[in-house]
N, C-alpha and C positions, 0 to 999 in steps of 0.2 A: 504493500499500500504506499502510495507517495506520501512523503513526509513534508507538509506544506509549512513546517516551522522552519525549514532550511531558508537561508537567505536567498533573495531574488536576484537574478542577473539578467543583463541585456547584452547586446552585442558590443557595446562599448567597454565593458569590464575587461581589464587586461588578462584576467585568468581564463576568461572565455576565448579571447583571441589567441593566447598561447596554446590552449587545449585544442583549438582548431588547427593551429599550425602543426602541432604534434600529431593529430590524426592524418594530416596531409603528408607528413614526413613518414608515418607508418605505411600509408597507401604507397608512396614511392618506393620506400625501402623494400617492401614485401612484393611489390608488383600485384597488388590485390585491389579489387574494386572497393570503394569506400565512399561514404557520403553522410553528411549531418542530416538528421531528421528531426522531428518533434517541434517544440515551440520555437526554438532558435532557428530552425529551418524556415518556419513561417515567417519570423521576424526578417529573414534575409530578403524576402520578396516585398515587404511592405514599406511605405513611407514612415517616418518616425512618429507621425500622429496616430498611426494605427497599431504600432507595436505594443506587445504586452510583455511584461518581465515573466521569467520562469525561474523554477528552481534547479533545473538541470540542463546538461547538454547531452542529448542522445545522438548516437552515431551507430551506423550499420556497416559491417564488413561482409563482402560477399564470401562468406565461410561459414563452416559448422565444424565442431569438434569438442574435444574434452576441455575441462577447466585448465589442466596443465598446458595443453596446446595453445589455448588462448593467452595464457600468462606468457608464454614464449613469444607468441605472435605480436604481442602489444609492446615489446621491449623498445622499439624506436620512439614510441609515444613516451614512454617512462623516462628515456633518456633525455628527450627534449625538455620534458618538465623539470627534471633534476638539473639540467644545465642552467636552469633560472635559479638554482639553489632553493627550489621548492620540493616538496615531497608528494609522493603518490601513494594512498593507501588502497588496499585491494579487498573486496569482499564478494563472495558468491552468494548472492542474494536469491529470493524465491524464484523470479523469473529473469533475472538480469545478473550481469557482472557490473558491480558498482565500483568506480575509480574515484577516489576522493582526492582532488588536487587541493593541496594545503600550501598557501602562501601566507606570509606573516600578516597580511592585511585581509585575507579573504579565504573562503573555503568553497570549492565547486564540485558538485556532483556530476560525474560523467558516466553515463550509463550505455550499456550494450546489452541487447537481448541474449539471452542464453539460448543456444540452438545446437542440437545434436548433429553429427554428420548425417544421420539417417534423415532427419528433418530437412537439413539444407539440400540434400540430394533430391528429396521429393519435391522441393520448391525451387530448385536451382534456376529453372528457365525464368521463373517471375523475378527472382533476384538480380539475375543477369539483365533482364529487361529493364528493371529499375535503375541498375548502374548505367546502362546505355543511355537511357533518357534522363539521368540527372543533369543538372545544369551547374556550369562553373561560374561563380558568383565572385565579382570584384567589389571590395569595399575598402577603398583607401588603398593601403599597401598589403591587404590580406586578400588572398584568392583561394577559394575552396569550392569543393564539390557539395551540391546540396540536392536532396531528393526533390523530383519535380513537383510542383504545385498539385498536379492531378493524382499523383501517387500519394502525397500527404492527405489530400481530401478523401481519397478512398479508404485510406487506413483509419481516418478519424471518423467517417461516416459509418464504417464497419463496427468501430468500438462503441459508438453511440447506440447502435441497434442492439448490440450484445449486452450493454448495460441496461438498456430499456427492457429487453425481453428476458434476461437472466435475473436481473435484480430489481426490476420494477422502477428504474430511474426515470423521473418525470422530465419532460421537455418544457421549456419556457412558454409563457403565453405570448411574449413580445420578443421578437428576433431583432430589434433595432440594436445598433451597436452600443448606444448609450445605456439601454436597459440590461444588456448581457454584461456590460463592464460594471454596472452598479451591483446586480445581484451576485456577480462573481466575488467582488470585493467583500461584500456583507458575509457571504458564506465562508470565504477564506478566513476572514477574521474570527469567526465562530470556530472554525477548525483549529486555528492556531491557539485560541485561548484554552481550547480543551486538551490540545497536545496529544499525548498517547492515549488519552481517553476519548478522543474524536470518534464519532460514529462513522463506520466504513460507508454507510449509505451516503452521508453528507459528503465524503471524500469523492466518492463516484459521481455524485451530483455535481460537484465542482468541476471535475475533469470533463463532464459532459458539457457544461456551460463554456469551458474553454474551447472544447473541440468545435462546438457550433460557431463560437466567435471566429475561430481560426479558418474554418471552411468559408464562412461569409467573406471574411477579409481577403482571402486567396481569390475568391470568385470576383472580387472587386479589383484587387491589385495582386498579381498581374493579369488574372483572368484564367479561365480553365478552358483547355482544348477538350471539348466534349467527346470527340472520337476517340482521343487517346485515353480520357477518363474511363469510358465504357470498356475499352480494351483492358485497361488495368483492372477494373472491377471484375471482369470475367475470370481473372486469375484467382482471385480471393473469395469468390462466391461459395457459400455453404449455409446450410440450415436456413435461418430467417435473414441472412445477408444475401440478397439478391438484386437484380436490376429493379424489380418493381418497388421492393421495401426502400431501397436506397432513393429511387426517383421520387417516392412519396415524402421521404425526409427532407430531401433537398427542395422540393417544391414548396414545403412549409417554410423553409428558410428563404426562398425566393430565387432559386436556382432550377433551370429546366435542363434535364440531360437527354431527353427523349428526341 
C-alpha cells in the first residue's frame, strides 16, 4: 500500500533528476529497454500549471527475473547515486522493488514492479511495444525515456476499473480539474493524519482520484493517439478491463476512444 506520508516530489527536485539520470545510465550500460512511468511520467508531458507532486519515481525495465538478478542489474543506477555521495537502500516489498535514494536534504522512493521471468516472457511483446513507443523527453539538460501517454492512460484506466470492481472504489461526481485537485488534497491530508492507521479503502480511493486526474491531463496535454491507445488496450484486456468498460469510463471523464 502506498505510504502517502512520504515527502512529495516534482521534476525539479535534484534527487528526482539524478535518479532519472541513474536510470538512463542503467539503460545504456545494460543495453536494455527502460522508461519512466507513473506520476512523474505524466508530469513530463504537462505544463507546470497542470503537474501534481508525487511521492515516488516509478520506472520499468524490459526484463524479468529473480531478486538477486535485479540487484545485479541495477548496479549502474546505484553507482550513479553513490557518485553523488548519497546512499541507496533496497527492499523487496509486496509487489515492488523499493530503492530509497537518501541525500542529506531529501529522501526519494524509486520503485520497480517485481516481475518473474515467466511473467515477463508471457508479456514480452507488450513490454517491447511499450519500449518501442516510449518517448525521449528533453527537459533542460536532462533527457530521458518516458512511457507514452497512451500506455500510461491504459494502465491507469485499467487500475481504476480493478479498484472499482474488486474493492468498490467510487468514482467522483465531478471530473473538473479543480474538483479532482480539491478532493485529492482533502483525502490525502486525512490519510497522512492517520498514518499507519489509514484505511486501505481511502488509500485506493486517493490513487483513483490521482489516476483520473492524470488521464484527463494527458488527454488535454499532449493528447492521446486513439488508434494506438486501442492497440495498447488490447494487450492488457482481461476480466472486466475491456474496450467497452474502458470506453464507458473515459466517456464519463470526457474522452472518446470509439
